[in-house]
C-alpha distance (Angstrom), angle and dihedral (degrees) to the residues before:
residue distance angle dihedral
M1 . . .
A2 3.79 . .
T3 3.78 126.5 .
D4 3.81 112.0 -126.1
V5 3.80 122.6 -133.3
Q6 3.78 131.7 166.3
W7 3.79 121.8 -113.9
S8 3.80 88.8 -115.2
E9 3.84 90.1 57.4
L10 3.80 90.0 55.2
Q11 3.81 90.0 50.4
R12 3.82 93.9 45.2
D13 3.80 99.9 43.1
P14 3.81 112.6 13.9
R15 3.82 92.7 163.3
R16 3.80 92.0 59.3
V17 3.81 91.2 47.8
A18 3.83 89.7 48.2
A19 3.81 88.9 52.3
L20 3.81 89.0 52.2
A21 3.82 89.1 50.6
D22 3.81 89.6 53.4
R23 3.81 87.7 60.3
G24 3.84 96.9 42.5
D25 3.78 145.9 -42.6
V26 3.80 118.5 -42.7
R27 3.81 122.9 -149.5
V28 3.81 109.8 -150.8
R29 3.81 109.1 -154.2
R30 3.81 118.3 -149.9
R31 3.77 128.6 -169.9
D32 3.79 94.4 -144.1
G33 3.78 101.6 43.0
V34 3.75 151.7 10.7
A35 3.80 114.8 -53.1
L36 3.78 118.1 -95.7
L37 3.78 123.8 -132.6
L38 3.80 117.8 -137.9
V39 3.81 109.8 -156.8
R40 3.79 129.4 169.9
E41 3.77 110.3 -110.3
D42 3.81 94.6 -126.6
R43 3.82 91.2 55.4
A44 3.81 91.9 46.5
E45 3.81 90.7 50.7
A46 3.81 91.5 47.8
A47 3.83 90.4 50.7
A48 3.81 90.9 49.6
D49 3.82 91.4 47.9
G50 3.80 90.4 49.3
A51 3.80 92.7 48.6
L52 3.79 90.5 49.6
A53 3.81 93.1 49.6
A54 3.81 91.0 48.0
A55 3.81 91.3 47.2
R56 3.80 92.3 51.2
A57 3.80 92.0 48.7
L58 3.81 92.0 46.4
R59 3.79 91.8 49.3
A60 3.80 92.1 50.2
A61 3.81 91.7 48.0
L62 3.81 95.4 46.1
L63 3.78 93.6 48.9
R64 3.82 91.1 52.1
M65 3.82 97.9 43.6
D66 3.83 97.3 65.4
D67 3.85 109.0 177.3
A68 3.81 93.1 10.8
A69 3.82 88.1 59.0
H70 3.81 90.5 56.0
E71 3.79 90.3 50.8
A72 3.81 92.2 48.2
L73 3.79 92.3 49.9
T74 3.81 91.3 45.6
G75 3.80 87.6 57.2
E76 3.79 89.9 55.7
F77 3.82 97.4 35.2
P78 3.83 107.2 29.9
W79 3.80 92.5 -171.5
V80 3.84 89.2 69.6
G81 3.82 86.2 77.0
L82 3.82 88.6 66.6
L83 3.79 91.7 62.0
P84 3.81 121.8 93.1
I85 3.81 111.5 -104.5
D86 3.83 93.6 -104.1
D87 3.80 90.1 52.9
R88 3.82 90.2 48.7
R89 3.79 88.4 57.4
R90 3.80 91.2 47.7
F91 3.81 90.7 47.7
T92 3.81 91.2 51.7
G93 3.80 91.9 52.1
D94 3.80 92.9 43.2
F95 3.82 90.9 47.8
A96 3.81 92.6 50.6
R97 3.80 92.4 48.8
A98 3.82 93.1 44.9
V99 3.80 91.9 51.4
Q100 3.78 90.8 52.9
A101 3.81 94.0 42.8
S102 3.81 90.4 49.3
A103 3.79 91.7 51.0
E104 3.81 92.5 45.3
L105 3.80 92.0 50.8
G106 3.78 97.5 35.0
R107 3.82 85.8 -128.8
W108 3.79 111.0 120.6
D109 3.81 91.2 178.9
V110 3.84 85.6 83.6
L111 3.82 89.8 66.2
S112 3.79 92.2 39.5
Q113 3.82 91.9 55.1
L114 3.81 91.4 48.4
L115 3.82 90.0 53.7
V116 3.82 91.6 49.0
E117 3.81 91.3 51.5
W118 3.81 96.2 46.2
R119 3.83 91.9 44.5
A120 3.82 88.1 54.7
T121 3.81 89.7 49.8
A122 3.81 89.9 51.8
A123 3.81 90.1 50.1
I124 3.81 89.5 55.0
H125 3.82 90.9 50.8
A126 3.82 89.3 49.9
D127 3.82 89.6 63.0
P128 3.83 108.4 64.2
G129 3.81 92.6 -168.0
L130 3.79 92.9 52.8
T131 3.80 91.4 44.1
A132 3.82 90.4 52.9
E133 3.81 92.2 46.6
L134 3.79 93.5 49.9
S135 3.83 92.8 43.4
R136 3.78 98.2 53.0
P137 3.79 119.2 99.9
V138 3.78 117.5 -98.7
G139 3.79 107.2 -116.3
D140 3.77 104.1 -171.0
D141 3.76 133.5 46.8
L142 3.77 104.5 -124.7
G143 3.78 93.4 -161.7
P144 3.78 133.0 -112.1
V145 3.78 120.1 -21.3
P146 3.80 112.0 -120.3
A147 3.80 117.8 -121.2
P148 3.80 115.1 -99.5
G149 3.77 114.5 -89.5
G150 3.79 93.2 28.1
S151 3.81 94.6 -86.1
């Protein structure tokens, strides 16, 4: 749990705010923007190391569990059950790799984007008409695709 301070408090008394940061995270509220989080570097590094260790262990476990991994992920993400079995396997592998990549990079938007994409795939499989339409062969060549931006 972070202690809240105003931006003006940080400007007025940085030593007091630093002392608060020694005891725990400090959320610096600003009127003109998103709050900032002041975290001691050693705690941030420990959190990153912990996330990386957990991600590596999770990846190893998921890749060895096979069908049990699909069931576990379906419990957490119910829409996985809408995917065909081959896609469930691909999702499990992709999920495991994205968790580890996110932890390695410290960029959890990698995992977030993967979940957005697979959730959209599940939504397509939930609509049999759309699935059939997108699965049929394309009969005609519709010509060249214009460059983005009309150039």
